[in-house]
N, C-alpha and C positions, 0 to 999 in steps of 0.2 A: 263498190259492192256493198249492199246492205246486208247486215247480219241479223238474223231473226233472234228473238228472245230465247228460243229453245237452244239455238247453237251457242248462245252466250252463257249457258249454264255449264253443266259438267263437260260438255263437248268442247268448250272454249279452251280448256287446258290442252286437250289433244290437238286442236287446230293450231294453237300457239306453238306447240312442240314441233309439229310438222312444218310450219312456216319457218321456224328457227332452223330446222334441219336443212331446209331448202335455201336458207340465207335470205329469205324474204322478210327483211326487217320492217318494211312498211306494213305488211299484213299483220305481223306480230303486234305492232303498235295500234293498228286499227282495231284489232280484237280487244286489246286492253282498254282503249278509250271508249269503245262501245259498251264494255262491261261497266265502266265507271259512270257513263252517261245513264245507263239503266239502273244504277245503284246496286249492281251485283258485285259482291265481294270476290275479287280475283283469288284464285288458289295460290299457295306459296310458289308452286312451279310456274304459274303464269307470271307472278311478280318477278321471279328470277329471270325468266326469258325476256320479259318486257324491258327490264333495266339493261340487260345485255344488248338488246337491240338499240336502246337509246344511246349507248356508248358506241355502237358499231356504225350506226347510220350517219351519213354526212349531213352537216347542218344545212347544206344547200338543198338536200332532199327533204329535210324536215326541220324547219327552224324552231319548232316547239319541242324537240326531243329532250332538251335539258329540263324543261318545265315538267314534262311527263316523268322524267327520272326522279325529280323531287317528289312528285305525287306517289311514285312507287315506294320511295323511302318512307313517306308518311303512312302508306298502307301497310308496309312491313311492320311498323310500330303498332298499327291498329290490330294486326293479326298476331300479336305477341303470344296469344294463347295457342297458336298453331305453329309458330316458327320463332327461333331466337333472332336477336339482332345480328345481321349478317355483314361482316366486314367486306365480303366480295360485292354485295349489292351497293354498299356505300361507295366503294371504290369505282364501280361502274358508273354510278351517278356523278362522281367527281370527274371521271373521264368525259362524260357527256357535257358537263358544264365547261370543262377546259376547252373542248372542241368548239363550243359556242362562245368562247372568250369571256365567260362569266367567272372571272378570277375571284371576285368577292364571294360569290355563292360557293365556289369550290373551297375557299378558306373556311367558310362557315360549316361546311360538311366535315372538314377535317376536325374542327373544334367539337362538333357533335360526336364524332368517332372517339375522340379523346375523353369526352365526358362519359361515354359508355364503356370506357376502358377497352377500346378496340383500336389500338394505334394502326394507322394505315401501313400498307406494305411499302417497300423501298421505292418501287416504280411510281406509286401514287404521290409520294413526297416530291419526286422529280417532276411529275406531271404538273403539280400545282406551282412549283417554282418556275417552270417554263412559262406558264400562262401569266404569272405575275410579272416576270421580267420582260416578257414580250410586250406588256403594256406599261413598261417603265415604272412599275409599282415596287420601288426598291424597299421601302419600309415594310410593305406586306411580305416581300420575299425574306427579309431579315427576320421578321416575326416568325415566319415558318421555320427558319433555321433554329431559332430559339426553342420553338416547340419540339423540334426533332431532337435537340440536345436534351430536353427535359425528359424524354421517354427513352433515352439511350439504354437504360438498364432493363427496359420492359419489352424490347423488340429482339427478334432472332436474326437480325442482319447487322452488318458492320456499318454503323452510322457514319464513320469517316469516309467509307467508300461512297455512300450516298452524297455526302457533302462535297466530295471531290467532283462527282458528276454535276451537282448543282453549281459548283464553282465554275465549271467549264461552260455552263449555260450563261452565267454572268459574263464570262470572257467573250463568248460568241455574240452576245448582245452589246458588247463594248460598254458594259456597266462597271467602270473601274471602282466606284465607291463600294458597290456590293462585293465585287471580287476581292478587294483587299481586306474587307471585313471578314469574309469567309476564310481567306488565307490566314488571317490573324487568329480566328477561332480554331482552325485546324492546328496551327503551330502551337498555340498556348495549351490546347488540350493534350496534344501529343507530348509536349514538354512536361506537363504535369504528370501524365501517365508514366513517362519514362523515368521521371524523378522518383516516383513511388516504387517502380520496379527495378531501378538501378540500371536501366539501359541507356541507349544513346538514340538521339534523333536519327531518323532514317535518311534525312537529306537536309538541305539548307532551310527549307520551310517546314520541315517535319512532315513533308508529303512524300509520295513515292517518286514519280517522275513528271509531275504536272508542270513544274517550273521549266521543263525542257520544251514545252509546247510553244510554238511561235506566238500564239494568241495571248498567252500569259505574259510573254515578253512585251508584246504590244500594249497590253493593258497597264503594265507597270510603267512603261514609258509615258503613256497618256496621263497616268496619275502624277508622274513626276512633273509633267508639263503644267498640270493644274495647281500644284502645291509648292513648287520651289523654283528658284532661279539658279541655285547650285545643285546640279543633278549628278548623282553617282549611279551608274547602271552596272550591275554585276550580272554577267551572263555565264551560264555553264557551258563547258566545251560541248560542241554540238555538231550535227551533220550539215551537209551542204544546203539542204532545204531550209533549215533553221538559220544558217548563216545568211542566206539571201534575205530572209524575212527580217533579221536583225539589221542588216544594212539598210533595208527599206525604212524601218522604224527610225534608225539613226538619222537618215536623211530628213525625215519629217521633224525629228527632234531638233535638229540644228537650224530649222527655220524659225524656231521660237526662243532658243537660248544661245549663249555665246559658244564659240567653237572650242573653248578650253574646258569642256565638261570632262569629268574624270571617269574613265572606263576601265574595267578589269574583266578579263575573260578567265574563267575558273574551270580547270579540269578536275572535277571532283572524283572521289573514289580511287585515288591514286594508290591505295593500299591493296587494290585488287588486280589480279592479272587481266590484261586486256590486249587486244590486237590494235587498238586505236593508236594512230600516229600522232603524238603530241606536237610534232613539228607542224602539223596542219593548224593546230590551235595557235601556235606561236606566229605562224604566217598570217593567220586571220587577225590576230591581235595587232600585229604591225600594220596591217592594211587599214584598220579602223582607228588606229591611234590609241590602242589600249595596252595595258600590261597583261602578261600571261602568267598563270600560277597553277601549280599542281597542289591539290589539297585532298584531305581525307576527313570527312565529317565524323567518321567513326573513331579514328585515332587522334584527330586534331592536327595532324601533320600539315604544315603550310598555312593553316588558317590565320594564325596570329600574324605571320609575315605578310599575308595578303592584305589584311585589314590595316596593318601598319603602313604598307606601301600606299594604299588608297588614302589613309589619313594624312600622310606626309604630303601627298600630291594636293589634297584639299587645302591643307595648311599653307603650303607654298603658294597656291593660287590666291588664297585670302591675303597673305602678306604682300604679295606682288600688287594686288588691286589696291591695298591701302597705301603702298609706296607711291603708286602712280596717281592717287587721288590728290586733288588740290589741297594744300595745307589747311585752308579754311574749312574744308569739308571733312577733315579727318576727325573721327570721334576720339574723345579723351576717355581712356578706360584704364582700368588696373591691369597689370600683367596677367595674361591668360596661362593657366597651368599647362595647356596644350602646347604652348610655345616650346616647352622642354623637348618636344619631339625633334625640333630643329636646332637645339642648343646643346653643346657639350659642357657640362658643368663640372667644376672641380671642387673638392671639399675645402672649406675655409682653413687657412693656415692656423696652426695651434699657437696661442700666445706664448712668448718666451718668458722666462723668469718665473718667480713665485716658487712655491714649495712643490708644485706638481710639474713634472716634466714629461 
């Protein structure tokens, strides 16, 4: 359809609005592009409708929608005398770029928003993280996390909630390096916050219940495979679905490490009333060769005992491996203070005689 110059004037806004109401995104973009081709300045309403269509239309139906979205953003700045810089229009442009897999352009738009003191909404941060991680751009995604932390005091949403959602994107894409760095960020920030306020961490990682997700368990196991030959896996008491996933992960783990890995199943929040049968946890622990523990992150009950049990098991394994190693291969080292975990010490006898008894 060819649009006359007359239609591209004042009537273009009305035509764009009608097309938008009908969900005809292709017509909206046709009107906008025709106006730009004829060097006619689109109205603020036309700009808003056009960028919305860029975000809504499928890349298969319009491969240039993301480029048009960038042009709309540029026109928005040209029309600064008619309209303010719009967070919504930026965010729609970011959505269009993400749909087209233009992760680098999406990041650039986030930077532009920050330069204009217009931090993106929570969903936009998540959208950009998704496209970065989908393309295995770990460093880009981590830089996004840093930017989000930098504006924590300037936004009206809970940054930790957004980071938890971004964390799960890292898990679903099996990006263990990214996932563990975000976990560390969440833990360290919640710990610092609780130290200031005198509170307690809400769970083992300072998260809510993300560590109960089977994919988090899988990611931590994958990371363990990549970084260590001595693996300690601590799992929180869980339901049948998670138990099945844990068994599957352990089977994969045992293909890469020795059978004597140290496992602990932890039933957290034992200070709260619950209908959960801890006997199921104990049975599950026996089935996978783990120890079972009741703990409370709030009160600290059982936490020290659990870590001491795991530490003793690791130490026993280490000592046994050294004992079985050929003598020529045994390292010569100074006594390790940790060996006191396995040794009962007695105070030295007091010397007899002299003036002091």
